[in-house]
Backbone as CSV, one residue per row, in Angstrom:
resi,resn,N_x,N_y,N_z,CA_x,CA_y,CA_z,C_x,C_y,C_z
1,MET,66.662,-11.409,-45.601,66.745,-12.493,-46.029,65.962,-11.771,-47.575
2,THR,66.791,-13.409,-49.019,66.340,-13.025,-49.792,66.354,-14.643,-50.468
3,LEU,65.025,-14.545,-50.812,64.576,-15.610,-51.789,65.885,-16.186,-52.589
4,LYS,66.973,-16.072,-52.880,68.520,-17.003,-53.476,68.241,-17.365,-52.184
5,SER,69.098,-16.507,-51.014,69.341,-17.139,-50.495,68.078,-18.555,-49.019
6,LEU,66.783,-18.143,-49.616,66.498,-18.563,-48.687,66.600,-19.825,-50.101
7,VAL,66.148,-20.368,-50.963,66.470,-21.953,-52.042,68.078,-22.045,-51.513
8,ARG,68.807,-21.606,-51.279,70.566,-21.616,-51.099,69.949,-22.657,-50.202
9,ASN,69.201,-22.093,-48.529,70.150,-22.836,-47.405,68.556,-23.481,-47.137
10,ARG,68.370,-23.968,-48.164,66.431,-25.221,-48.489,66.562,-25.477,-47.284
11,SER,67.141,-26.808,-47.606,68.229,-27.833,-46.686,68.007,-27.817,-45.313
12,VAL,68.908,-26.295,-44.759,68.741,-26.551,-43.627,67.543,-26.136,-42.991
13,PHE,67.067,-25.260,-43.795,65.396,-24.930,-42.968,64.490,-26.299,-42.472
14,LEU,64.588,-26.954,-43.952,64.166,-27.381,-43.822,64.324,-28.943,-42.328
15,TYR,66.217,-29.105,-42.547,66.463,-30.030,-40.605,66.017,-29.099,-39.756
16,GLY,65.622,-27.988,-39.834,66.096,-26.819,-38.405,64.133,-26.888,-38.230
17,ALA,64.147,-27.212,-38.975,61.543,-27.218,-39.044,61.795,-28.459,-38.611
18,SER,62.912,-29.193,-39.229,61.658,-31.286,-38.722,62.734,-31.162,-37.362
19,LEU,63.465,-30.903,-36.676,63.941,-31.019,-35.404,62.943,-30.170,-34.585
20,ALA,62.580,-28.927,-34.754,61.081,-28.164,-34.350,60.446,-29.180,-33.617
21,VAL,59.157,-29.593,-35.150,58.595,-30.197,-34.908,58.015,-31.930,-33.954
22,LEU,59.655,-32.175,-34.153,60.719,-34.060,-33.475,60.378,-33.372,-31.572
23,LEU,61.055,-31.979,-31.396,60.759,-31.227,-30.774,60.320,-31.357,-29.843
24,MET,59.381,-31.213,-30.216,57.918,-30.850,-29.927,56.139,-31.920,-29.493
25,PHE,56.625,-32.863,-30.386,56.657,-34.022,-30.380,56.886,-35.170,-29.533
26,LEU,57.904,-34.921,-29.083,58.851,-35.444,-27.716,58.409,-35.222,-26.912
27,LYS,58.376,-33.648,-26.275,57.477,-33.052,-25.436,56.509,-33.370,-25.307
28,VAL,55.698,-33.116,-25.719,53.797,-34.238,-26.202,53.798,-35.488,-25.008
29,LEU,54.666,-36.354,-25.670,54.874,-37.204,-25.735,54.511,-37.579,-24.332
30,GLU,56.402,-36.596,-23.901,56.476,-36.448,-22.769,55.437,-36.045,-21.505
31,TRP,54.667,-34.853,-21.950,53.296,-34.200,-20.692,52.909,-35.199,-20.622
32,ARG,52.283,-36.450,-21.804,51.524,-36.958,-21.883,52.352,-38.666,-20.970
33,MET,53.494,-39.086,-21.316,53.400,-39.967,-20.166,53.221,-38.770,-18.857
34,LEU,53.778,-38.045,-18.174,53.793,-37.189,-16.768,52.337,-37.670,-16.508
35,LEU,50.490,-37.035,-17.920,49.120,-37.039,-16.756,49.194,-38.536,-16.895
36,ILE,49.825,-39.960,-17.499,49.438,-40.964,-17.245,49.973,-41.667,-16.002
37,SER,51.229,-41.413,-16.221,52.122,-42.079,-14.740,51.611,-40.731,-13.181
38,HIS,51.397,-39.435,-13.697,50.947,-39.014,-11.820,48.833,-38.404,-12.245
39,ALA,48.974,-39.812,-12.879,47.184,-39.132,-13.113,46.610,-39.568,-12.237
40,TYR,46.181,-40.539,-10.599,45.822,-40.147,-8.794,46.320,-39.362,-8.541
41,GLU,47.000,-38.717,-8.766,48.418,-37.407,-7.774,47.154,-36.372,-8.584
42,LEU,47.125,-36.417,-9.498,47.290,-34.710,-10.552,45.013,-34.693,-9.959
43,TYR,44.394,-35.827,-10.739,42.449,-35.374,-10.306,42.432,-35.428,-8.379
44,ALA,43.770,-36.333,-7.119,43.665,-35.504,-6.309,43.623,-34.281,-5.724
45,GLY,44.544,-33.977,-6.908,44.454,-32.822,-6.357,43.745,-31.351,-7.110
46,ALA,43.484,-31.825,-7.822,42.350,-30.710,-8.548,41.097,-30.745,-7.816
47,ILE,40.448,-32.257,-7.412,39.480,-32.408,-6.461,40.012,-31.765,-5.276
48,ALA,40.743,-31.344,-4.674,41.611,-30.817,-2.899,41.149,-29.166,-3.931
49,ILE,41.636,-28.565,-4.146,41.820,-27.636,-4.909,40.273,-26.464,-4.757
50,LEU,39.811,-27.364,-5.951,38.600,-27.195,-6.331,37.322,-27.313,-4.565
51,PHE,37.512,-28.203,-3.580,36.961,-27.749,-2.647,37.441,-26.988,-1.897
52,THR,38.901,-26.950,-1.622,39.613,-26.181,-1.072,38.574,-24.700,-0.957
53,GLY,38.243,-24.770,-2.437,38.384,-22.871,-3.353,36.426,-22.819,-1.960
54,LEU,35.874,-24.373,-2.900,34.416,-24.329,-2.720,33.668,-23.885,-0.924
55,GLY,34.649,-24.359,0.230,34.801,-24.023,1.813,35.110,-23.045,1.807
56,MET,36.264,-21.496,1.191,36.759,-20.335,0.930,35.936,-19.794,1.242
57,TRP,35.107,-20.053,0.237,33.725,-19.365,-0.071,32.780,-19.793,0.557
58,LEU,31.875,-20.916,1.640,30.853,-21.476,1.388,31.026,-20.527,2.927
59,ALA,32.311,-20.744,3.379,32.898,-20.151,4.491,32.711,-18.408,4.577
60,HIS,33.267,-18.079,3.707,32.232,-16.773,3.503,30.885,-15.555,3.981
61,LYS,30.705,-17.225,2.947,29.328,-16.570,2.188,28.044,-16.609,4.458
62,LEU,28.850,-18.247,5.238,28.694,-17.658,6.507,28.806,-17.005,7.692
63,THR,29.723,-17.008,7.220,30.247,-15.680,8.152,29.941,-14.467,7.795
64,HIS,30.058,-14.154,6.558,29.546,-12.080,6.170,28.383,-12.485,5.538
65,PRO,27.195,-12.441,5.251,26.185,-12.765,4.991,25.140,-11.097,4.656
66,ARG,24.955,-11.426,3.528,23.911,-10.399,2.985,23.444,-9.472,3.776
67,PRO,23.195,-8.222,4.576,22.462,-7.195,5.396,21.346,-7.128,4.630
68,LYS,20.308,-7.157,5.093,19.226,-6.819,4.654,18.377,-5.533,4.937
69,THR,18.972,-4.903,4.646,18.011,-3.480,4.568,16.968,-3.708,4.905
70,VAL,15.819,-3.163,6.070,13.759,-2.640,5.557,13.660,-1.726,6.134
71,ILE,13.807,-0.322,5.791,13.228,1.159,6.361,11.996,0.399,6.315
72,ILE,11.279,0.820,7.777,10.255,1.425,8.082,10.094,2.446,8.963
73,GLU,8.972,3.692,7.839,8.369,5.157,8.170,7.357,4.577,9.318
74,LYS,7.083,4.795,10.673,5.633,5.437,10.381,5.213,5.980,11.925
75,GLU,4.713,6.909,12.074,4.097,7.487,12.575,3.927,7.191,14.165
76,ILE,4.727,7.190,15.561,4.021,6.853,16.999,3.513,7.919,17.070
77,PHE,2.048,7.612,18.130,0.986,8.227,18.133,1.583,7.961,20.050
78,VAL,2.094,9.108,20.451,1.920,8.799,22.470,1.004,9.017,23.092
79,LYS,0.638,8.496,23.794,-0.639,9.541,24.804,-0.184,10.317,25.836
80,THR,-0.885,11.422,25.507,-0.085,12.116,27.324,-0.967,12.022,27.867
81,ASP,-0.525,12.992,29.139,-1.690,12.696,30.571,-2.984,13.548,30.301
82,TYR,-3.371,14.362,29.380,-4.486,14.846,29.451,-5.214,13.944,27.366
83,PHE,-6.608,14.133,27.322,-7.811,13.451,26.612,-8.451,14.383,26.385
84,VAL,-8.402,14.680,25.241,-9.759,16.050,24.542,-10.404,14.799,23.088
85,PHE,-11.473,14.859,23.940,-12.365,13.870,23.144,-13.008,14.959,22.487
86,ASN,-12.891,14.597,20.945,-12.905,15.328,19.250,-14.264,14.533,19.090
87,HIS,-15.477,15.212,19.315,-16.719,15.744,19.367,-16.925,15.780,18.222
88,ALA,-16.286,16.300,17.073,-16.474,17.324,15.566,-16.416,15.406,14.905
89,GLU,-15.059,14.783,15.029,-15.249,14.029,14.359,-15.525,12.274,14.176
90,VAL,-16.671,12.062,15.461,-17.925,11.354,15.610,-18.883,12.118,15.314
91,ALA,-18.984,13.641,15.034,-20.066,13.730,13.955,-20.672,13.274,13.070
92,ARG,-19.399,14.263,12.053,-18.556,13.811,10.973,-18.880,12.584,10.650
93,LEU,-18.654,11.239,11.890,-18.321,9.932,11.769,-19.677,9.224,11.543
94,ARG,-20.516,9.793,12.361,-22.053,9.233,12.224,-21.735,7.932,13.298
95,LEU,-20.685,7.711,14.505,-20.776,7.258,15.460,-20.838,7.152,16.337
96,SER,-22.111,6.426,16.412,-22.806,6.063,17.925,-22.374,5.754,19.114
97,ASN,-23.322,6.047,20.088,-22.501,4.954,21.015,-22.274,4.095,21.445
98,ARG,-22.753,2.930,21.465,-22.077,1.663,21.319,-21.205,1.738,20.781
99,GLU,-21.853,2.132,19.195,-20.117,1.825,18.802,-18.709,2.155,19.202
100,LEU,-18.495,3.531,19.781,-17.754,4.339,19.783,-17.101,3.412,21.360
101,GLU,-18.012,2.901,21.701,-17.948,1.109,23.073,-17.408,0.262,23.148
102,VAL,-17.471,0.014,21.560,-17.195,-0.868,20.824,-15.232,-0.133,20.699
103,LEU,-15.112,0.776,20.141,-13.782,1.158,19.478,-13.397,1.052,20.507
104,GLN,-13.671,1.316,21.744,-12.994,1.283,23.023,-12.475,0.289,22.937
105,LEU,-13.341,-0.794,23.653,-12.914,-2.110,23.834,-11.740,-2.468,23.336
106,MET,-11.963,-1.995,21.242,-11.728,-2.922,20.865,-9.749,-2.423,21.378
107,GLY,-9.379,-0.477,21.680,-8.683,-0.454,21.738,-7.949,-0.730,22.729
108,ASP,-8.526,-1.375,24.228,-7.847,-1.464,24.882,-7.750,-3.119,25.295
109,GLY,-7.907,-4.239,23.396,-7.108,-5.209,23.540,-7.970,-5.868,23.590
110,LEU,-8.974,-6.158,23.399,-10.018,-7.359,23.744,-11.091,-7.738,22.597
111,SER,-10.734,-9.359,22.694,-11.415,-9.854,21.799,-12.717,-9.615,21.333
112,ASN,-13.880,-10.035,20.202,-15.022,-10.040,20.020,-15.971,-10.512,21.430
113,LEU,-15.427,-11.753,21.185,-15.958,-12.486,22.267,-15.855,-11.997,24.192
114,GLN,-14.644,-11.259,24.492,-15.032,-10.747,25.530,-16.061,-9.675,25.605
115,ILE,-15.494,-8.732,24.110,-16.209,-7.570,24.294,-18.319,-7.521,24.299
116,ALA,-17.852,-8.754,23.481,-19.786,-9.273,23.496,-19.772,-9.417,25.222
117,ASP,-19.121,-10.260,26.101,-19.813,-9.869,27.340,-19.599,-8.983,28.294
118,ARG,-18.448,-8.778,28.268,-18.478,-7.327,28.446,-20.053,-6.462,28.537
119,LEU,-20.862,-6.236,27.338,-20.976,-4.550,27.038,-22.462,-6.420,26.750
120,PHE,-22.062,-6.977,27.432,-23.770,-8.383,27.722,-24.447,-8.400,25.941
121,LEU,-24.607,-7.913,24.901,-24.418,-7.818,23.496,-24.171,-9.962,23.218
122,SER,-24.506,-10.144,21.407,-24.071,-11.075,20.780,-23.389,-11.439,19.906
123,LEU,-22.393,-12.256,20.065,-20.890,-11.685,18.968,-21.120,-11.395,18.031
124,ASN,-22.541,-11.882,16.960,-22.738,-11.548,16.004,-23.184,-10.083,15.868
125,THR,-23.504,-9.342,16.745,-23.999,-8.365,17.979,-22.697,-7.104,17.002
126,ILE,-22.058,-7.389,17.356,-20.140,-7.273,17.748,-19.689,-7.324,16.279
127,LYS,-19.318,-8.468,16.405,-19.234,-8.275,14.491,-19.944,-6.954,14.162
128,THR,-21.288,-7.215,13.796,-22.322,-5.811,12.941,-21.621,-4.090,13.985
129,HIS,-21.304,-3.972,14.205,-20.542,-3.219,14.933,-19.579,-3.007,15.004
130,SER,-18.387,-4.034,14.471,-16.944,-4.494,13.884,-17.387,-3.337,12.665
131,SER,-17.876,-3.807,12.060,-18.230,-4.409,10.706,-18.812,-2.248,9.953
132,LYS,-19.306,-2.431,11.330,-19.619,-0.339,10.581,-18.968,0.825,10.798
133,ILE,-18.117,-0.104,12.215,-17.254,0.800,12.944,-15.705,0.702,11.519
134,PHE,-15.542,-0.112,10.250,-15.471,-0.508,9.756,-14.818,0.574,8.665
135,GLY,-16.289,0.941,8.630,-16.911,0.549,7.417,-16.954,2.485,6.889
136,LYS,-17.008,3.008,8.550,-17.080,4.514,8.987,-15.786,4.950,9.037
137,LEU,-14.733,4.695,9.805,-12.857,5.227,9.842,-12.298,4.724,8.083
138,GLU,-13.376,3.603,7.308,-12.771,4.168,5.905,-11.233,3.060,6.411
139,VAL,-11.285,1.618,6.916,-10.523,0.085,7.353,-10.090,-0.877,6.942
140,GLN,-9.643,-1.750,7.310,-10.062,-3.353,7.100,-9.436,-3.718,8.103
141,ARG,-8.671,-3.967,9.242,-8.453,-4.885,10.380,-8.825,-3.373,11.670
142,ARG,-8.942,-4.530,12.627,-9.448,-3.620,14.277,-7.743,-3.290,14.456
143,THR,-6.621,-3.126,13.666,-5.845,-2.639,14.672,-5.117,-1.291,13.526
144,GLN,-6.101,-1.002,12.685,-5.935,0.597,12.403,-7.496,0.767,11.797
145,ALA,-8.004,0.394,12.601,-9.929,1.258,13.307,-9.003,1.844,14.164
146,VAL,-8.500,1.266,15.562,-7.375,1.295,17.198,-6.911,2.335,16.462
147,GLU,-5.619,2.475,15.344,-5.248,3.595,15.169,-5.752,5.204,15.234
148,LYS,-6.622,4.091,14.157,-7.282,5.752,13.035,-7.763,6.488,13.926
149,ALA,-9.267,5.376,15.384,-9.492,6.359,16.503,-8.420,6.534,17.107
150,ARG,-7.284,7.000,17.325,-6.660,7.181,18.211,-5.839,8.623,17.968
151,LYS,-5.442,8.718,16.260,-4.903,9.704,15.327,-6.588,10.835,15.725
152,LEU,-7.563,10.046,15.768,-8.669,11.519,15.402,-8.943,12.270,17.115
153,SER,-8.568,12.046,17.758,-8.994,11.866,19.262,-10.401,11.334,19.713
154,ILE,-10.891,9.842,19.624,-12.122,9.464,19.135,-11.802,8.380,20.403
155,ILE,-10.861,7.825,20.415,-10.571,6.937,22.041,-9.716,7.015,22.079
156,LEU,-9.073,6.492,23.915,-8.160,6.779,24.260,-7.026,5.710,24.126
């Protein structure tokens, strides 16, 4: 199309453009009337779709939880039928006979009060022996002390 043909047919183009604008305006009004007349149904449908999606998501999360895998590697010392007391480690750690007795009773699962009753000592004396044992074995807790003593073949 040339410029001359556009100028010549200008009224036709303006008429066509105004009809297109009028048609779009009528469609917009029709859409608005549709929305206004069916607003309740549209809101109910939107809420139903929202809660259906939320329910499906929640059901998926509850039935397929993400597994949390924690891998802990720890050496396990199995008791054997024979036990060889390690005199070299006892000498190196400078554990006294009483500390060895307390350590063995700890390994048997006795509490400080039960150890004190069994050895006819006061509870404070047992606590003192325990703290000296922890220091010599370089551990913080009695479970660590028992585990290390078993590893070093000091107690059964």
